[in-house]
C-alpha positions in Angstrom: 0.0 0.0 0.0 1.3 3.5 -0.9 1.9 5.8 2.1 -0.7 8.6 2.7 -0.2 11.7 0.5 2.3 14.0 2.2 1.5 17.7 1.7 4.2 19.6 0.0 4.8 22.4 2.5 5.9 25.7 0.9 9.5 25.7 -0.1 8.2 27.8 -1.9 6.1 25.7 -4.3 6.2 26.7 -7.9 3.1 28.7 -9.0 2.1 26.1 -11.5 1.7 23.5 -8.7 -0.9 25.6 -6.8 -2.8 27.3 -9.6 -4.3 26.1 -12.9 -2.6 27.3 -16.0 -4.1 28.7 -19.3 -4.3 25.2 -20.8 -6.1 23.7 -17.7 -9.4 25.6 -18.0 -12.2 23.1 -18.7 -14.9 25.9 -18.4 -17.6 26.2 -15.7 -20.5 23.7 -15.5 -23.1 23.5 -12.8 -23.8 19.9 -13.9 -20.2 19.0 -13.6 -20.2 20.4 -10.0 -23.0 17.9 -9.1 -21.3 15.1 -11.0 -18.1 15.7 -9.1 -19.9 14.9 -5.8 -21.2 11.6 -7.0 -17.9 10.6 -8.6 -16.0 10.9 -5.4 -14.7 7.5 -4.1 -15.7 8.6 -0.6 -19.3 9.5 -1.6 -21.2 7.1 0.8 -19.1 8.0 3.9 -19.1 11.7 3.2 -22.9 11.8 2.7 -23.5 9.9 5.9 -21.1 11.9 8.1 -22.1 15.1 6.3 -25.6 14.5 7.5 -24.4 13.9 11.0 -22.4 17.1 10.9 -25.4 19.1 9.8 -27.5 17.7 12.6 -25.0 18.8 15.3 -26.1 22.3 16.4 -23.8 25.2 15.4 -20.4 23.4 15.4 -21.5 20.7 13.0 -22.1 23.0 10.0 -18.9 24.8 10.9 -17.0 21.5 10.7 -18.6 20.7 7.4 -17.4 24.2 6.2 -13.9 23.3 7.4 -14.0 20.1 5.4 -15.1 22.1 2.3 -12.1 24.4 2.9 -9.8 21.4 2.7 -11.6 20.1 -0.4 -11.5 23.4 -2.2 -7.8 23.9 -1.5 -7.1 20.4 -2.7 -9.0 21.0 -5.9 -6.9 24.1 -6.6 -3.7 22.1 -5.8 -4.8 19.2 -8.0 -4.6 16.8 -5.1 -5.1 13.1 -6.2 -7.9 12.8 -3.6 -9.6 16.2 -3.8 -12.6 15.2 -1.6 -11.1 13.4 1.4 -13.1 11.0 3.5 -14.9 12.8 6.3 -13.5 11.4 9.5 -14.6 12.2 13.1 -10.9 12.3 14.1 -10.7 15.5 12.1 -13.9 17.0 13.6 -12.1 19.5 15.9 -9.6 20.4 13.1 -12.5 21.1 10.7 -14.2 23.3 13.3 -11.0 25.4 13.6 -10.7 25.7 9.8 -14.4 26.4 9.2 -14.5 29.4 11.7 -13.3 31.9 9.1 -16.1 30.9 6.7 -18.6 31.1 9.5 -17.5 34.5 10.7 -17.2 36.1 7.3 -20.6 34.7 6.4 -22.1 36.4 9.5 -20.2 39.7 8.7 -21.5 39.7 5.1 -25.0 38.2 5.5 -26.3 40.2 8.5 -25.8 43.6 6.9 -27.1 42.3 3.6 -30.3 41.0 5.2 -30.8 44.3 7.1 -30.2 46.3 3.9 -32.5 44.1 1.9 -35.4 44.4 4.4 -34.8 48.2 4.6 -35.0 48.5 0.9 -38.2 46.4 0.7 -39.8 48.5 3.4 -38.8 51.7 1.6 -40.1 50.4 -1.7 -43.4 49.4 -0.1 -43.8 52.8 1.5 -43.1 54.6 -1.8 -45.7 52.4 -3.7 -48.2 53.1 -0.9 -47.7 56.9 -1.1 -47.8 56.9 -4.9 -51.0 54.9 -5.0 -52.6 57.1 -2.4 -51.5 60.4 -4.0 -52.7 59.5 -7.5 -55.6 57.2 -6.5 -54.5 55.0 -9.4 -53.8 51.3 -8.6 -52.0 51.0 -11.9 -49.3 53.4 -10.7 -48.8 51.3 -7.6 -48.6 48.1 -9.7 -46.0 49.6 -12.1 -43.9 51.0 -9.3 -44.2 47.6 -7.5 -42.9 45.8 -10.5 -40.0 48.2 -11.0 -39.1 47.9 -7.3 -39.2 44.1 -7.6 -36.9 44.1 -10.6 -34.5 46.5 -8.9 -34.5 44.3 -5.8 -33.8 41.2 -7.8 -30.9 42.9 -9.6 -29.6 44.1 -6.2 -29.7 40.6 -4.7 -28.0 39.1 -7.8 -25.2 41.7 -7.4 -24.8 40.8 -3.8 -24.5 37.1 -4.5 -21.5 37.9 -6.7 -19.8 39.6 -3.8 -20.8 36.9 -1.3 -19.3 34.3 -3.7 -16.0 36.2 -3.8 -15.9 36.4 0.0 -16.8 32.7 0.4 -14.2 31.6 -2.1 -11.5 33.7 -0.4 -12.5 32.4 3.1 -12.3 28.8 1.9 -8.9 29.2 0.4 -7.2 31.4 2.9 -9.1 30.5 6.1 -8.4 34.1 7.3 -11.2 36.5 8.1 -9.1 39.6 7.4 -7.8 38.3 4.1 -11.3 37.3 3.0 -12.7 40.8 3.6 -10.0 42.8 1.7 -12.2 45.2 -0.3 -9.9 45.6 -3.3 -9.4 41.9 -3.9 -13.0 41.1 -3.4 -14.3 43.8 -5.7 -11.7 42.9 -8.4 -12.8 39.2 -8.3 -16.5 40.1 -8.2 -16.1 42.3 -11.3 -14.1 39.7 -13.2 -16.5 36.9 -12.4 -19.8 38.9 -12.4 -21.5 37.4 -15.4 -20.1 33.9 -14.8 -21.4 33.8 -11.2 -24.8 35.1 -12.1 -25.5 32.7 -15.0 -24.0 29.6 -13.4 -25.7 30.2 -10.0 -29.1 30.5 -11.7 -28.5 27.2 -13.5 -27.2 25.6 -10.4 -30.3 26.9 -8.6 -32.5 24.8 -10.9 -30.3 21.7 -10.3 -30.3 22.2 -6.6 -34.1 22.6 -6.5 -34.4 19.3 -8.5 -32.1 17.5 -6.0 -33.9 18.8 -3.0 -37.3 17.9 -4.6 -36.1 14.4 -5.2 -35.0 14.2 -1.6 -38.5 15.4 -0.4 -40.2 12.8 -2.6 -38.2 10.0 -0.9 -40.5 10.3 2.1 -38.4 13.3 3.3 -35.6 10.9 4.3 -33.6 11.9 1.2 -33.7 15.6 2.1 -30.7 15.4 4.4 -28.3 13.8 1.9 -29.7 16.1 -0.8 -28.7 19.2 1.3 -25.2 17.7 1.7 -24.9 17.1 -2.1 -26.0 20.6 -2.9 -23.6 22.2 -0.4 -20.6 20.2 -1.7 -21.6 20.8 -5.3 -21.8 24.6 -4.6 -18.3 24.5 -3.3 -17.1 22.7 -6.5 -18.9 25.3 -8.6 -17.0 28.1 -6.6 -13.8 26.2 -7.4 -14.6 26.0 -11.1 -15.3 29.8 -11.3 -12.0 30.5 -9.5 -10.0 28.1 -11.7 -11.4 29.8 -14.8 -10.5 33.2 -13.3 -6.9 32.1 -12.7 -6.6 30.5 -16.1 -7.5 33.9 -17.6 -4.7 35.6 -15.7 -6.6 36.8 -12.6 -4.8 37.6 -9.4 -5.0 34.6 -7.0 -6.4 34.8 -3.5 -4.1 33.9 -0.6 -3.9 30.1 -0.4 -3.3 28.5 3.0 -0.2 26.2 3.0 -1.2 22.5 2.7 -1.6 20.7 6.0 -2.0 17.0 6.8 -5.3 16.0 8.4 -5.1 14.2 11.8 -6.8 11.1 10.3 -4.2 11.0 7.5 -1.3 11.4 9.9 -2.2 8.3 11.8 0.3 5.5 11.0 -1.2 2.5 9.2 -1.9 -0.6 11.2 0.7 -3.4 10.8 0.0 -5.5 7.8 -2.5 -3.0 6.4 
């Protein structure tokens, strides 16, 4: 049996080892992101323990985020086993590594939600005033539709920024690095159309996966959620890989580290 993969700690590593090159860009595909989950050799174990992680309050989802940090970084480095087997021996390690994603998500999501609700309330108030002043329901309907379209566009724009922050957090595992305004805005601008189009397509696929899970007497809902989360991470990787292949400035990438479960010596005769 071959020994476990040993991470190549920075010496420094050549750039081509840690980033895709111009000839390595296979494009971005929402369907390929879903296929990547099912093609993993650790699919059954990862789905089962992924469900368990999600059912553990607070720290469980953080640990799953930590596992996705490791998987995302392995994908960028072209690791031979990009989606490692989820192991409870790595649970604490994954919690530590998922904290950056959790914190940055809170920092980004809470203001976004507050701003969204504020804009919705303001739009509703304007529609009410316009309808009352003109006594024309048509005016209210038109303004309501315009406000809805503007709101949808605003939300789409925010998803691009959230994607950039999430990608940076998974790769660097540093809150400060993930919130650097210049890098985030540059990445958001460079990937704007890609993120919008592919996220819309992925949304349809995710809805179908969740629907299938619900149809299986609701028991399939939990594995469906795990599949969707992992596939979303793979889609973020694809977008980032294409960005790098086109000459984009890379995010800070955390040095490779060996997982506790992979560091355990193999049993004699194994």
